[in-house]
C-alpha positions as CSV (number, residue, x, y, z in Angstrom):
1,M,19.4,1.9,11.2
2,A,19.2,-1.5,9.6
3,N,20.5,-3.0,6.4
4,I,17.5,-4.8,4.8
5,L,17.3,-7.2,1.8
6,A,13.8,-6.9,0.3
7,V,12.9,-9.6,-2.2
8,D,9.7,-9.6,-4.3
9,D,8.9,-10.3,-8.0
10,S,6.5,-7.3,-8.0
11,Q,8.2,-4.1,-9.0
12,A,5.5,-2.2,-7.1
13,I,6.2,-4.1,-3.8
14,R,10.0,-3.7,-4.2
15,T,9.5,0.1,-4.8
16,L,7.1,0.4,-1.8
17,M,9.5,-1.4,0.5
18,K,12.5,0.6,-0.6
19,V,10.8,4.0,-0.5
20,V,9.1,3.4,2.8
21,L,12.0,1.8,4.7
22,E,14.6,4.2,3.4
23,A,12.4,7.1,4.6
24,E,12.6,5.4,8.0
25,G,16.4,5.6,7.8
26,H,17.2,2.0,6.7
27,N,19.4,0.9,3.8
28,V,17.4,-1.3,1.5
29,F,18.7,-3.7,-1.2
30,V,16.1,-5.0,-3.5
31,K,16.1,-8.2,-5.5
32,E,13.4,-9.7,-7.7
33,N,13.7,-13.4,-6.9
34,G,15.2,-15.8,-4.5
35,R,18.1,-16.7,-6.8
36,E,19.3,-13.1,-7.0
37,A,18.8,-12.6,-3.3
38,L,20.8,-15.7,-2.4
39,E,23.7,-14.5,-4.7
40,F,23.6,-11.2,-2.9
41,A,23.5,-12.8,0.5
42,R,26.5,-14.9,-0.2
43,G,28.6,-11.7,-0.5
44,H,26.7,-9.3,1.9
45,T,25.3,-9.6,5.3
46,V,22.1,-7.7,6.2
47,D,20.2,-7.2,9.5
48,L,16.9,-8.3,8.1
49,V,15.5,-10.2,5.0
50,I,11.9,-9.6,3.8
51,T,10.9,-12.0,1.1
52,D,7.9,-12.8,-0.9
53,L,6.7,-16.4,-0.8
54,N,5.8,-17.0,-4.4
55,M,8.4,-15.9,-7.0
56,P,9.9,-17.3,-10.2
57,E,13.3,-19.0,-10.3
58,M,13.4,-19.5,-6.5
59,G,10.5,-18.9,-4.1
60,G,10.6,-17.6,-0.6
61,M,10.5,-21.0,1.2
62,S,13.5,-22.2,-0.7
63,L,15.4,-18.9,-0.2
64,V,14.8,-19.0,3.6
65,G,16.1,-22.6,3.7
66,H,19.2,-21.6,1.8
67,L,19.8,-18.5,3.9
68,R,19.6,-20.5,7.1
69,R,22.5,-22.7,5.9
70,L,24.8,-19.7,5.6
71,D,26.6,-19.0,8.8
72,E,25.9,-15.2,8.5
73,Y,22.2,-15.8,8.3
74,K,21.6,-18.6,10.8
75,R,20.1,-16.1,13.3
76,K,19.1,-13.2,11.2
77,P,15.4,-12.3,11.2
78,I,13.6,-13.3,8.0
79,L,10.1,-12.0,7.3
80,V,7.8,-13.6,4.7
81,I,5.5,-11.3,2.8
82,T,2.6,-12.9,0.9
83,T,-1.0,-13.1,0.0
84,E,-1.1,-16.7,1.3
85,T,-3.1,-17.0,4.5
86,A,-3.3,-20.8,5.1
87,D,-1.9,-21.8,8.5
88,Y,0.0,-24.8,7.0
89,K,1.9,-22.3,4.8
90,K,2.8,-20.3,7.9
91,Q,3.9,-23.4,9.7
92,K,6.0,-24.5,6.7
93,A,7.6,-21.1,6.5
94,K,8.5,-21.3,10.2
95,S,9.8,-24.8,9.9
96,V,12.3,-23.7,7.3
97,G,13.4,-20.8,9.4
98,A,11.1,-17.8,8.8
99,T,10.9,-15.5,11.8
100,G,7.6,-13.9,11.0
101,W,4.8,-13.2,8.4
102,I,3.5,-10.0,6.8
103,A,0.1,-10.4,4.9
104,K,-0.4,-8.7,1.6
105,P,-1.7,-6.3,0.7
106,V,0.9,-4.6,2.8
107,D,0.7,-0.9,3.5
108,K,3.2,1.6,4.8
109,D,2.2,1.4,8.4
110,R,2.1,-2.4,8.6
111,L,5.5,-2.6,7.0
112,I,7.1,0.0,9.3
113,T,5.6,-1.7,12.4
114,A,6.8,-5.2,11.3
115,V,10.3,-4.0,10.7
116,A,10.4,-1.9,13.9
117,K,9.3,-5.0,15.9
118,T,12.0,-7.1,14.2
119,V,15.1,-4.9,14.1
120,G,14.1,-2.1,16.5
């Protein structure tokens, strides 16, 4: 299956993503902010990144932009997971390179479906 980097400042969301996606056969690496995720990404390539939008130290928009500048991540799918629903936020996320959007609250089925559509 896929190697997935899951980034969220909420321990509960990180745990949900790890438990649910590993039960589906994926390898999941969790980080609690964009800075940690970017450091990880500089040394590891994954098949999919799922990132929260609003986090301390480095938010999701900034993380997506930084990842898109790394050769290994120019074409990797990046999903943004957030409570934000404004269309302009979605457009901004797409403009910096996000592939898709998962609205919180996220549940097991929605997460599995989004990942399956993205990485098969």
